[in-house]
PAZAPA-4460 file (N, C-alpha, C; in steps of 0.05 Angstrom, whole numbers, plus 32768, in hexadecimal, padded with zeros to 4 digits):
% residues 275
    n_x    n_y    n_z   ca_x   ca_y   ca_z    c_x    c_y    c_z   seq   type   mol
   7A44   7C12   7EF1   7A2F   7C29   7EFE   7A13   7C24   7EEB     1      M     A
   7A00   7C29   7EFD   79F0   7C2C   7EF8   79E9   7C57   7EE5     2      N     A
   79DD   7C4D   7ED3   79D9   7C6C   7EC1   79C3   7C74   7ECA     3      T     A
   79B2   7C69   7ED1   7999   7C73   7EDE   7999   7C83   7EEC     4      L     A
   79AA   7C85   7F00   79B3   7C8E   7F1E   79BC   7CB2   7F11     5      M     A
   79C2   7CB0   7EF5   79C2   7CD1   7EED   79AE   7CDB   7ED6     6      S     A
   799A   7CCD   7ED0   798A   7CCF   7EC0   7974   7CE5   7EC0     7      D     A
   7977   7CF9   7EBD   7964   7D0D   7EC6   7944   7D08   7EC7     8      R     A
   7943   7CFA   7EA9   7927   7CF8   7EA7   7915   7CDE   7EB8     9      Q     A
   792A   7CD1   7EBD   791F   7CC1   7ECF   791F   7CC4   7EE9    10      Y     A
   7937   7CD8   7EF3   7933   7CDD   7F0E   791E   7CF0   7F18    11      L     A
   791D   7D09   7F00   78FE   7D1C   7F06   78E6   7D09   7EFF    12      L     A
   78E2   7CF1   7EF6   78D1   7CE8   7EF0   78C5   7CCC   7F00    13      T     A
   78D3   7CBA   7F05   78D3   7CA5   7F15   78E0   7CAE   7F30    14      E     A
   78E8   7CB2   7F35   78F6   7CB8   7F51   78F2   7CD3   7F63    15      Q     A
   78F1   7CEA   7F55   78F3   7D06   7F67   78E1   7D18   7F5E    16      Y     A
   78C8   7D12   7F4F   78B4   7D23   7F41   78AB   7D29   7F5C    17      Q     A
   78A7   7D16   7F7A   7897   7D1F   7F8E   78A5   7D08   7FA4    18      D     A
   78A0   7D15   7FB8   78B2   7D01   7FD1   78B1   7CEF   7FD7    19      G     A
   7896   7CD4   7FCE   788A   7CC6   7FD4   78A1   7CB5   7FD6    20      S     A
   78B7   7CAC   7FBB   78C2   7C98   7FB7   78E7   7C9E   7FD8    21      K     A
   78E8   7CB5   7FD0   78F6   7CB9   7FE1   78EC   7CB9   8000    22      L     A
   78D5   7CBB   800D   78C4   7CBD   8023   78CB   7C9D   8035    23      D     A
   78C3   7C85   8016   78C9   7C6E   8024   78E1   7C6B   802B    24      A     A
   78F6   7C73   8010   7910   7C66   8027   7916   7C77   803B    25      R     A
   790E   7C8D   803C   7915   7CA4   805C   790E   7C8D   8073    26      V     A
   78ED   7C85   806F   78DD   7C79   8084   78F0   7C51   8087    27      R     A
   78F9   7C4F   8077   790E   7C32   8083   7920   7C3D   8093    28      L     A
   792E   7C52   808D   794A   7C5C   80A3   7947   7C67   80BA    29      H     A
   7927   7C71   80BC   7924   7C7E   80D3   791A   7C6C   80E6    30      E     A
   790E   7C4E   80DC   7905   7C43   80EE   790B   7C27   80F3    31      Q     A
   792E   7C22   80E7   7939   7C0C   80EC   7957   7C11   80E7    32      F     A
   7962   7C30   80EC   797B   7C32   80E8   7990   7C31   8104    33      S     A
   799B   7C1F   8110   79AD   7C29   8127   79B5   7C3C   812E    34      T     A
   79BF   7C4B   8125   79C4   7C6C   812F   79B1   7C76   8137    35      N     A
   79AB   7C7E   8154   7993   7C8B   8158   799D   7CAB   8159    36      E     A
   79B0   7CB2   8154   79B6   7CCB   813E   79B9   7CCF   8123    37      H     A
   7998   7CD4   8124   7993   7CCF   8102   79A9   7CE1   80E9    38      G     A
   79A2   7CD5   80DB   79B1   7CE9   80BD   79B1   7D0F   80C4    39      W     A
   79A0   7D11   80B9   7998   7D2D   80BE   79AB   7D3E   80CE    40      P     A
   79A0   7D32   80F4   79AE   7D3F   810A   79D2   7D3B   80FF    41      R     A
   79DC   7D23   80FD   79F6   7D1B   80F8   79F9   7D32   80E4    42      W     A
   79F9   7D31   80C9   79F9   7D4B   80B9   7A04   7D5E   80C3    43      A     A
   79EF   7D6E   80CB   79F0   7D84   80D0   79FF   7D88   80EA    44      F     A
   7A06   7D75   8101   7A18   7D81   8116   7A3A   7D8B   8107    45      D     A
   7A3A   7D7F   80E6   7A57   7D82   80DC   7A54   7D9A   80C7    46      R     A
   7A42   7DB0   80C9   7A3C   7DC2   80B3   7A4D   7DD9   80C5    47      L     A
   7A5C   7DE5   80BB   7A6F   7DF9   80C3   7A69   7E1B   80BB    48      G     A
   7A56   7E16   80BA   7A51   7E40   80B0   7A4B   7E51   80C1    49      V     A
   7A58   7E62   80B9   7A65   7E78   80C5   7A4F   7E8D   80D3    50      P     A
   7A4D   7E9E   80DD   7A33   7EB3   80E4   7A2B   7EBE   80CE    51      S     A
   7A17   7EC1   80CE   7A0B   7ECF   80AA   7A0F   7EC0   8096    52      E     A
   7A13   7EA8   809B   7A20   7E98   8080   7A10   7E90   8073    53      G     A
   7A17   7E8E   8058   79FD   7E8C   803B   79FB   7E6D   803C    54      R     A
   79F1   7E5A   8039   79EB   7E42   8036   79DE   7E3E   8023    55      V     A
   79E4   7E2A   8006   79D3   7E1D   7FF6   79D3   7E0B   7FF6    56      L     A
   79BF   7DF2   7FFE   79BB   7DD9   7FF9   79AD   7DCE   7FDE    57      E     A
   79C2   7DBC   7FCD   79B9   7DB0   7FB4   79A4   7D94   7FB7    58      L     A
   7995   7D99   7FAF   798E   7D74   7FAD   797C   7D76   7FC2    59      G     A
   796D   7D89   7FD3   7968   7D90   7FEF   794D   7D6D   7FF6    60      C     A
   794B   7D70   7FD6   792A   7D5C   7FE2   7918   7D6F   7FF9    61      G     A
   790B   7D59   8001   78F2   7D63   8011   78FA   7D7C   8024    62      P     A
   791C   7D7D   802D   7924   7D8D   8041   7927   7D7E   805C    63      G     A
   7929   7D6B   8055   792A   7D5B   8071   793F   7D60   8080    64      A     A
   7959   7D72   8078   796F   7D70   808F   7962   7D88   809B    65      L     A
   7953   7D9E   8089   794C   7DB8   8094   793A   7DB3   80B3    66      W     A
   7926   7DA1   80AF   790A   7D9A   80B8   791B   7D8B   80D4    67      V     A
   792C   7D77   80D6   793C   7D6A   80E4   7942   7D7D   80FF    68      E     A
   794E   7D8F   80EF   7960   7DA4   80FD   7952   7DC6   8103    69      N     A
   7941   7DC2   80F9   792B   7DD8   8100   7933   7DEA   811A    70      A     A
   7934   7DDD   812A   793F   7DF2   8146   795A   7DF7   8148    71      R     A
   7966   7DEC   8133   7985   7DEC   8138   7990   7E05   8123    72      R     A
   797B   7E12   8114   798A   7E28   8102   798C   7E4A   810F    73      I     A
   79A2   7E4C   810C   79A8   7E6E   8112   7999   7E7E   80F8    74      P     A
   798D   7E93   810C   7983   7E9C   80FF   7986   7EB3   80E8    75      G     A
   799F   7EB1   80EA   79B3   7EC5   80D8   79BA   7EB2   80C1    76      D     A
   79B6   7E98   80C2   79BD   7E8B   809F   79A7   7E95   8093    77      W     A
   79B5   7E9F   8073   79A6   7E9D   805B   79A9   7E7E   804C    78      D     A
   7994   7E72   8044   798E   7E54   8042   797F   7E58   8026    79      V     A
   798F   7E4D   8016   7985   7E43   7FFB   7980   7E2A   7FF1    80      V     A
   7967   7E23   7FF3   7962   7E06   7FEE   7957   7E00   7FD3    81      L     A
   796A   7DEA   7FBD   7962   7DE7   7FAA   7964   7DD8   7FA4    82      S     A
   7955   7DC6   7F8D   794B   7DAB   7F82   794F   7DAB   7F64    83      D     A
   7957   7D98   7F54   7949   7D97   7F37   7929   7D8F   7F34    84      L     A
   791F   7D82   7F48   7907   7D74   7F47   78EF   7D91   7F58    85      S     A
   78E4   7D97   7F3F   78D3   7DB4   7F52   78B7   7DA8   7F65    86      A     A
   78B6   7D8C   7F5F   78AE   7D85   7F76   78B4   7D7E   7F8E    87      G     A
   78CD   7D75   7F84   78DF   7D78   7FAB   78D6   7D90   7FBC    88      M     A
   78DC   7DA9   7FA7   78E3   7DC6   7FB5   78C5   7DC9   7FC3    89      I     A
   78AE   7DBC   7FAC   7896   7DBA   7FBC   788B   7DAC   7FDE    90      Q     A
   78A0   7D9A   7FDC   789E   7D86   7FED   78A7   7D8F   8004    91      E     A
   78BF   7DA0   7FFF   78D1   7DB1   801A   78C4   7DBE   801E    92      A     A
   78B1   7DD4   8013   78A9   7DEA   8016   7897   7DE2   8031    93      R     A
   787E   7DCD   8028   786E   7DC1   8031   787A   7DB4   8052    94      H     A
   7890   7DA6   8046   789B   7D9C   805F   78A8   7DA9   807F    95      A     A
   78B3   7DC7   8074   78BC   7DD7   8081   78A7   7DEF   8090    96      L     A
   7892   7DE3   808C   7872   7DFC   808D   7877   7E15   808C    97      G     A
   7879   7E20   80AF   787F   7E3B   80B9   7892   7E45   80B5    98      E     A
   78AB   7E31   80B0   78C4   7E35   80AB   78D2   7E3E   8090    99      L     A
   78BC   7E44   8080   78C5   7E46   8065   78D0   7E60   805B   100      T     A
   78C4   7E73   806B   78CB   7E8D   8068   78EC   7E91   8076   101      G     A
   78F4   7E7C   807D   7915   7E84   808A   7925   7E77   806B   102      R     A
   791D   7E6B   8062   792E   7E5E   8045   792C   7E70   802E   103      F     A
   7937   7E6C   8012   792D   7E71   7FF6   7932   7E55   7FEC   104      R     A
   7919   7E52   7FD5   7912   7E38   7FC4   791C   7E41   7FA8   105      F     A
   792B   7E3A   7F9E   7937   7E2E   7F87   7928   7E13   7F71   106      L     A
   792A   7E12   7F5D   7929   7DFF   7F46   7946   7E04   7F3D   107      V     A
   795B   7DF0   7F3C   796E   7DF2   7F33   7984   7DDF   7F2A   108      L     A
   7997   7DE0   7F1E   79A8   7DC7   7F11   79C0   7DC7   7F1C   109      D     A
   79D1   7DBE   7F25   79E3   7DBE   7F31   79F9   7DD0   7F16   110      I     A
   79EE   7DBD   7F02   7A05   7DC1   7EF1   7A11   7DDE   7EE4   111      Q     A
   7A00   7DF1   7EEB   79FA   7E0D   7EE7   79EC   7E1F   7EF4   112      A     A
   79FD   7E26   7F10   79EC   7E35   7F24   79EA   7E55   7F1C   113      L     A
   79D9   7E56   7F25   79CB   7E76   7F20   79D5   7E85   7F39   114      P     A
   79EE   7E8A   7F30   79FB   7E9B   7F4C   7A12   7EA2   7F46   115      F     A
   7A16   7EBB   7F4D   7A30   7ECB   7F4C   7A41   7EBB   7F60   116      E     A
   7A61   7EB8   7F53   7A74   7EB1   7F5D   7A7D   7EB8   7F7B   117      G     A
   7A86   7EA1   7F8A   7A86   7EAD   7FA2   7A79   7EB0   7FBA   118      G     A
   7A58   7EAE   7FB7   7A41   7EB1   7FC0   7A3E   7EAE   7FDF   119      Y     A
   7A3F   7E81   7FDD   7A3B   7E7C   7FF9   7A54   7E75   8005   120      F     A
   7A52   7E72   8023   7A59   7E6D   8037   7A5F   7E4F   8033   121      D     A
   7A4A   7E35   802E   7A4E   7E1E   8031   7A2F   7E19   801F   122      S     A
   7A38   7DFF   8009   7A2B   7DF5   7FFB   7A22   7DDA   8001   123      V     A
   7A0B   7DC7   800B   7A0A   7DB5   8015   7A04   7DA5   7FFA   124      I     A
   7A0A   7D89   7FEE   7A02   7D7E   7FE1   79FC   7D5D   7FEA   125      A     A
   79E0   7D56   7FF5   79DE   7D3E   8006   79DB   7D2A   7FFA   126      N     A
   79E2   7D14   7FF8   79D6   7CFC   7FE0   79D0   7D0C   7FC4   127      H     A
   79D4   7D1B   7FBB   79CE   7D1C   7FA4   79EF   7D1E   7F83   128      M     A
   7A02   7D26   7F8E   7A13   7D24   7F75   7A13   7D0E   7F62   129      L     A
   7A13   7CF1   7F73   7A0B   7CD5   7F5C   79F6   7CE4   7F4A   130      Y     A
   79E9   7CEA   7F4C   79D3   7CF3   7F3E   79DA   7D03   7F23   131      H     A
   79EF   7D12   7F21   79F7   7D29   7F13   7A01   7D13   7EFC   132      V     A
   79F9   7D2B   7EDD   7A04   7D11   7ED1   7A27   7D21   7EC4   133      P     A
   7A32   7D33   7ECD   7A46   7D41   7EC7   7A53   7D4B   7EE9   134      D     A
   7A61   7D3F   7EF9   7A6A   7D46   7F13   7A77   7D57   7F0F   135      V     A
   7A8A   7D55   7F00   7AA5   7D69   7EFF   7A9E   7D84   7EF9   136      A     A
   7A8A   7D83   7EEC   7A79   7D9F   7EE3   7A6A   7DA9   7EFA   137      R     A
   7A5B   7D9B   7F0C   7A52   7D9E   7F24   7A62   7DAF   7F35   138      A     A
   7A74   7D9D   7F3D   7A85   7DA7   7F4F   7A98   7DBB   7F42   139      L     A
   7A99   7DC8   7F2F   7AA7   7DDC   7F28   7A96   7DEF   7F33   140      A     A
   7A7E   7DEA   7F26   7A6E   7E01   7F2F   7A62   7E04   7F51   141      E     A
   7A63   7DFA   7F63   7A63   7DF2   7F79   7A7C   7E0B   7F83   142      V     A
   7A90   7DFF   7F7E   7AA7   7E13   7F83   7AA6   7E31   7F79   143      R     A
   7AA0   7E38   7F5A   7A96   7E4A   7F52   7A8D   7E5A   7F6B   144      R     A
   7A6F   7E51   7F6D   7A64   7E5F   7F84   7A6B   7E66   7F9C   145      V     A
   7A81   7E56   7FA3   7A8C   7E57   7FC8   7A96   7E6B   7FCC   146      L     A
   7A90   7E7C   7FE0   7AB3   7E89   7FE7   7ABE   7E7A   7FEA   147      K     A
   7AE1   7E85   7FED   7AF5   7E7D   7FEC   7AF4   7E7F   800E   148      P     A
   7B00   7E5B   8018   7AFE   7E60   8033   7AD9   7E4E   8033   149      G     A
   7AD0   7E4E   802D   7AB3   7E42   8029   7AC0   7E25   8026   150      G     A
   7AA5   7E14   802B   7A9D   7DFA   802F   7A8C   7DE5   801C   151      K     A
   7A92   7DD1   800F   7A7C   7DBD   8003   7A78   7DA9   801A   152      L     A
   7A63   7DA2   801B   7A5E   7D8C   802F   7A4E   7D7A   8020   153      Y     A
   7A4F   7D65   8016   7A4C   7D4A   7FFC   7A49   7D2E   800E   154      A     A
   7A37   7D30   800C   7A2D   7D0E   801D   7A28   7D04   8002   155      A     A
   7A36   7CE5   800C   7A2A   7CCA   7FF4   7A27   7CB0   8006   156      T     A
   7A32   7C9E   7FEF   7A2C   7C86   8002   7A43   7C73   7FF3   157      N     A
   7A4B   7C64   7FFE   7A6A   7C50   7FFC   7A5A   7C32   7FDD   158      G     A
   7A6C   7C24   7FDA   7A64   7C0D   7FCB   7A52   7BF9   7FDE   159      E     A
   7A56   7BFB   7FF6   7A4B   7BE6   8004   7A2D   7BEE   8014   160      R     A
   7A22   7C00   8009   7A0F   7C09   8016   79F3   7BF9   800C   161      H     A
   79EC   7BEF   8020   79DA   7BE8   8023   79DC   7BCF   8012   162      L     A
   79F3   7BBF   801A   79EF   7BA6   8006   79EB   7B8F   7FFC   163      Q     A
   79DB   7B8E   801A   79CA   7B6A   802D   79B1   7B7D   801E   164      E     A
   79AD   7B8D   801E   798A   7B98   8004   7992   7B87   7FE7   165      M     A
   79A5   7B95   7FE5   79A4   7B8B   7FC7   79B0   7B77   7FBD   166      R     A
   79B9   7B5F   7FD7   79C0   7B49   7FC9   79A2   7B3D   7FCE   167      D     A
   7992   7B44   7FE3   7971   7B3C   7FEA   7963   7B2F   7FCF   168      L     A
   796C   7B52   7FC6   7958   7B55   7FA5   7964   7B3F   7F9A   169      V     A
   7978   7B3B   7F95   798F   7B29   7F7F   798B   7B0F   7F89   170      R     A
   797E   7B09   7F9F   7975   7AE9   7FA8   795D   7AE4   7F99   171      V     A
   7953   7AF6   7FA1   7933   7AF7   7F98   792F   7AF3   7F78   172      F     A
   793D   7B08   7F6E   7943   7B03   7F4C   7952   7B0E   7F3F   173      D     A
   7972   7AFD   7F3A   7984   7B0E   7F33   798F   7B1B   7F1C   174      P     A
   7972   7B1D   7F0B   796E   7B25   7EF4   796E   7B44   7EF6   175      G     A
   7963   7B4B   7F15   7963   7B6A   7F1A   7971   7B78   7F18   176      I     A
   7973   7B91   7F11   7989   7BA5   7F17   7984   7BAF   7F2C   177      A     A
   799C   7BB1   7F3D   7988   7BC6   7F60   799D   7BC8   7F69   178      C     A
   79A2   7BEB   7F5C   79B5   7BF3   7F6A   79D3   7BFB   7F5E   179      G     A
   79DF   7C0B   7F59   7A00   7C15   7F4F   7A13   7BFB   7F5F   180      P     A
   7A23   7BF8   7F4B   7A3A   7BEB   7F5A   7A53   7BFE   7F5A   181      E     A
   7A4A   7C17   7F55   7A65   7C2A   7F5E   7A4B   7C43   7F55   182      E     A
   7A51   7C5A   7F6B   7A48   7C6B   7F65   7A5C   7C84   7F57   183      Y     A
   7A46   7C98   7F45   7A64   7CA2   7F30   7A6D   7CB6   7F48   184      S     A
   7A5F   7CB7   7F5E   7A71   7CD3   7F75   7A62   7CB8   7F8B   185      F     A
   7A75   7CA7   7F9A   7A74   7CA0   7FAE   7A89   7CA4   7FBF   186      G     A
   7A88   7C98   7FDA   7A9E   7C8E   7FE8   7AB8   7C95   7FE1   187      L     A
   7ABA   7C77   7FD2   7AD4   7C69   7FC6   7ADF   7C84   7FB0   188      E     A
   7AD0   7C90   7F9D   7ADC   7CA3   7F8C   7AD7   7CC1   7F8C   189      N     A
   7ACD   7CC8   7FA1   7AC3   7CE0   7FAC   7AD7   7CF4   7FAF   190      G     A
   7AF1   7CEE   7FC0   7B08   7CFD   7FC4   7B18   7D0D   7FAF   191      A     A
   7B1E   7CF8   7F95   7B24   7CF5   7F82   7B17   7D0E   7F7A   192      A     A
   7B02   7D17   7F73   7AEE   7D29   7F67   7AF3   7D3D   7F6E   193      Q     A
   7AED   7D45   7F8D   7AEE   7D54   7F97   7B06   7D62   7F97   194      L     A
   7B19   7D54   7F92   7B38   7D63   7F94   7B3F   7D72   7F7E   195      E     A
   7B2C   7D6C   7F67   7B33   7D79   7F51   7B30   7D99   7F4B   196      R     A
   7B12   7D9E   7F66   7B12   7DC2   7F6E   7B0E   7DC3   7F8F   197      C     A
   7B17   7DB3   7F98   7B1C   7DBB   7FB7   7B2D   7DBA   7FC3   198      F     A
   7B33   7DBB   7FD6   7B53   7DBB   7FF2   7B48   7DAC   8000   199      E     A
   7B50   7D9B   801A   7B51   7D9B   8036   7B38   7D87   8036   200      D     A
   7B37   7D70   802B   7B21   7D5B   8027   7B19   7D46   8032   201      I     A
   7B0C   7D51   804C   7B04   7D3C   8061   7AE1   7D2C   805B   202      E     A
   7AED   7D0D   8067   7AD6   7CF5   8067   7AD2   7CF4   8085   203      L     A
   7AB2   7CF3   8089   7AA7   7CF4   80A7   7A9B   7CD6   8096   204      Y     A
   7A96   7CC0   809C   7A8B   7CAC   80A1   7A6D   7CAA   80B4   205      R     A
   7A5F   7CA7   80B2   7A41   7CA4   80BB   7A3D   7C88   80C7   206      Y     A
   7A48   7C7B   80E4   7A44   7C61   80E4   7A27   7C57   80F0   207      E     A
   7A1F   7C43   80DA   79FB   7C41   80E1   7A00   7C24   80D3   208      D     A
   79E1   7C19   80DA   79DA   7BFB   80C7   79B9   7BFA   80CB   209      S     A
   79AE   7BE9   80C0   7992   7BE9   80C6   798F   7BCC   80C9   210      L     A
   797B   7BCE   80DC   7971   7BAE   80DE   7954   7BB2   80E4   211      V     A
   7949   7B9C   80C9   792E   7BAA   80C7   7925   7B89   80D1   212      V     A
   790E   7B92   80E0   78FD   7B77   80E7   78D8   7B7A   80DE   213      T     A
   78D6   7B8B   80C0   78BE   7B94   80BF   78C3   7B8F   8099   214      E     A
   78A4   7B7C   8094   78AC   7B7D   8075   78A4   7B94   8068   215      V     A
   788C   7BA4   8069   7887   7BB7   805F   7898   7BCF   805D   216      D     A
   78A6   7BDE   8073   78BD   7BEE   806B   78D2   7BE4   804B   217      P     A
   78D9   7BD1   805E   78F2   7BC2   8047   78EA   7BBA   8025   218      L     A
   78CC   7BB2   8028   78C1   7BB1   800F   78C3   7BCE   8002   219      V     A
   78B6   7BDC   8011   78B6   7BFC   7FFE   78CB   7C08   7FFB   220      A     A
   78DC   7C05   8008   78FB   7C11   7FFE   7902   7BFD   7FE8   221      Y     A
   7900   7BE6   7FE1   7905   7BDA   7FC3   78FB   7BF0   7FB0   222      V     A
   78E0   7BE1   7FB8   78CD   7BED   7FA3   78D0   7C0C   7F9A   223      L     A
   78CE   7C1A   7FB1   78E1   7C37   7FAA   78E9   7C3F   7F97   224      S     A
   7903   7C25   7F92   791D   7C32   7F83   7914   7C17   7F6D   225      S     A
   7909   7C0C   7F6C   790A   7BED   7F57   78EB   7BE5   7F50   226      F     A
   78DD   7BFB   7F50   78BD   7BEF   7F45   78B4   7BF6   7F2A   227      S     A
   78C4   7C04   7F23   78C1   7C08   7F05   78C9   7BEC   7EF5   228      N     A
   78B8   7BE5   7EE6   78B4   7BC6   7ECF   78CC   7BC5   7EC5   229      T     A
   78D9   7BD4   7EC4   78F5   7BC9   7EB2   790F   7BBD   7EC3   230      S     A
   7901   7BBF   7EED   7913   7BB3   7EF5   7909   7B9C   7EFA   231      F     A
   78F1   7B91   7EF3   78E8   7B7C   7EF8   78D3   7B79   7F1A   232      G     A
   78D6   7B8E   7F1E   78C7   7B8B   7F3A   78AE   7B9D   7F34   233      L     A
   78A4   7B9C   7F1B   7882   7BB1   7F12   7871   7B90   7F23   234      G     A
   7853   7BA7   7F21   7836   7B92   7F18   783A   7B74   7F34   235      G     A
   7833   7B66   7F2A   783A   7B45   7F3E   7850   7B43   7F4F   236      D     A
   786B   7B4B   7F43   788B   7B43   7F58   788D   7B50   7F61   237      R     A
   7874   7B69   7F71   787E   7B75   7F87   7871   7B67   7F9A   238      A     A
   7858   7B58   7F9A   784C   7B47   7FAA   7862   7B2F   7FAE   239      G     A
   7872   7B24   7F99   787B   7B0E   7FA3   7895   7B10   7FAD   240      E     A
   789F   7B2E   7FAE   78B8   7B38   7FB3   78AF   7B3B   7FD9   241      F     A
   7898   7B48   7FDF   788D   7B4F   7FF3   788F   7B2C   8008   242      A     A
   7885   7B15   7FFB   7881   7AFB   8006   78A7   7AF2   8005   243      V     A
   78B2   7AF0   7FFA   78CB   7AEC   8002   78D8   7AFD   8019   244      F     A
   78D3   7B12   8016   78DF   7B22   8033   78D0   7B18   8048   245      V     A
   78B3   7B19   8048   78AB   7B01   805C   78B7   7AE7   806B   246      E     A
   78C2   7ADA   8057   78CF   7AC7   805E   78E4   7AC9   8067   247      R     A
   78FA   7ADC   8055   7917   7AE2   8063   790F   7AE8   807E   248      Q     A
   7905   7AFA   8087   78FE   7B0F   809F   78EA   7AF0   80B2   249      L     A
   78DD   7AE5   80B3   78DF   7ACE   80BF   78F2   7AB5   80C6   250      A     A
   7903   7AB2   80B2   7912   7A9F   80AE   792B   7AA8   80C2   251      A     A
   7935   7ACC   80BF   7944   7AD9   80D3   7948   7AE2   80E8   252      R     A
   792C   7AEF   80EA   7921   7AFA   8100   7926   7B20   80FD   253      G     A
   793C   7B23   80EB   793D   7B40   80DE   7957   7B3B   80C7   254      A     A
   7955   7B4A   80BF   7961   7B57   80A8   7975   7B6C   80A8   255      I     A
   7992   7B66   80AF   79A2   7B77   80B7   79B0   7B83   80A1   256      H     A
   79AD   7B96   809B   79C2   7BAD   8081   79D4   7BBC   8084   257      I     A
   79E4   7BBA   807A   79FE   7BCF   8081   79F7   7BEC   8073   258      S     A
   7A01   7BFB   807C   79F5   7C19   8071   7A1D   7C24   806F   259      K     A
   7A1F   7C33   805A   7A40   7C3B   8053   7A37   7C5C   804A   260      D     A
   7A39   7C6C   8059   7A32   7C88   805A   7A47   7C97   8063   261      V     A
   7A49   7CAD   8053   7A5B   7CC4   805E   7A57   7CDF   8051   262      G     A
   7A64   7CF5   8062   7A65   7D13   8059   7A84   7D14   8054   263      L     A
   7A84   7D24   8034   7AA0   7D2F   8036   7A9B   7D53   8039   264      F     A
   7AAD   7D5D   8046   7AB4   7D7B   804B   7ACC   7D85   8039   265      V     A
   7AC3   7D8F   8029   7ADA   7D95   8014   7AD6   7DB7   8013   266      A     A
   7AF4   7DC1   8011   7AFA   7DEA   801B   7B04   7DFA   7FFB   267      L     A
   7AFB   7E09   7FF6   7AF9   7E10   7FE1   7B0D   7E25   7FE9   268      R     A
   7B2A   7E26   7FE1   7B36   7E2D   7FEA   7B40   7E4A   7FDC   269      G     A
   7B4D   7E5C   7FDF   7B50   7E7A   7FD0   7B5B   7E77   7FBF   270      A     A
   7B79   7E60   7FB0   7B8B   7E61   7F9B   7B7C   7E61   7F83   271      G     A
   7B87   7E6D   7F73   7B78   7E5D   7F55   7B76   7E45   7F4A   272      P     A
   7B68   7E43   7F34   7B5C   7E2A   7F31   7B4C   7E29   7F1D   273      W     A
   7B5C   7E10   7F0E   7B46   7E09   7EF1   7B40   7DF2   7EED   274      D     A
   7B26   7DE7   7EE5   7B1B   7DCE   7EE1   7B2E   7DBE   7ED5   275      L     A
***
């Protein structure tokens, strides 16, 4: 397991100080995904928020879930967008533009939520729980702030996610650490962790893959994740990697990359519970 995935200092200074590196990764998916029904719309389709519902998104990033579904958000929802990174909250405000007034924005830590118990109808954790140092504590906090009958929507990846991309980096240089072998909260182990706090857990898989036909977007994605010199892709090595990818594309015509993504939906029951 890659410990940098949950290293707060690394995440806030190297990855999510602003949206630039995340944007590079999102662009690759937008350009080359085979599923035309994009992830933000697919995930939003599965939200079961009641009328006048209170919604909390944890790790909202630049607010893509809401930007992509702007016309679908019921006017009576009370939505709080939160992130550990103040830079990401700023990005979300900017991206939502004139819709900003529809939301409340908070910088907070999922491990210590500043809300009273039973406050929210729905909590969304979109590809963020594997960044949390103490997942059990985080899930306990989510359960605490959910109403009985409320639901957690937790998206994550599986072990096969972007496997061919990791293989490509390893062929270029076997010494480069290129992604987790196992997620601390992934498709394989997420249900077992959720069962400690929630009931009626369902997993919905998002069928998709990438067919990449351009060098620059793929290189930008990889560098956004592994550009730090400690990973071996800093400086001149970035240019060498770009030449390597160009040759791979010339030989193959396209680079096919698997995606392994899903959404857990977990019910907060009404019965007694202890961590």
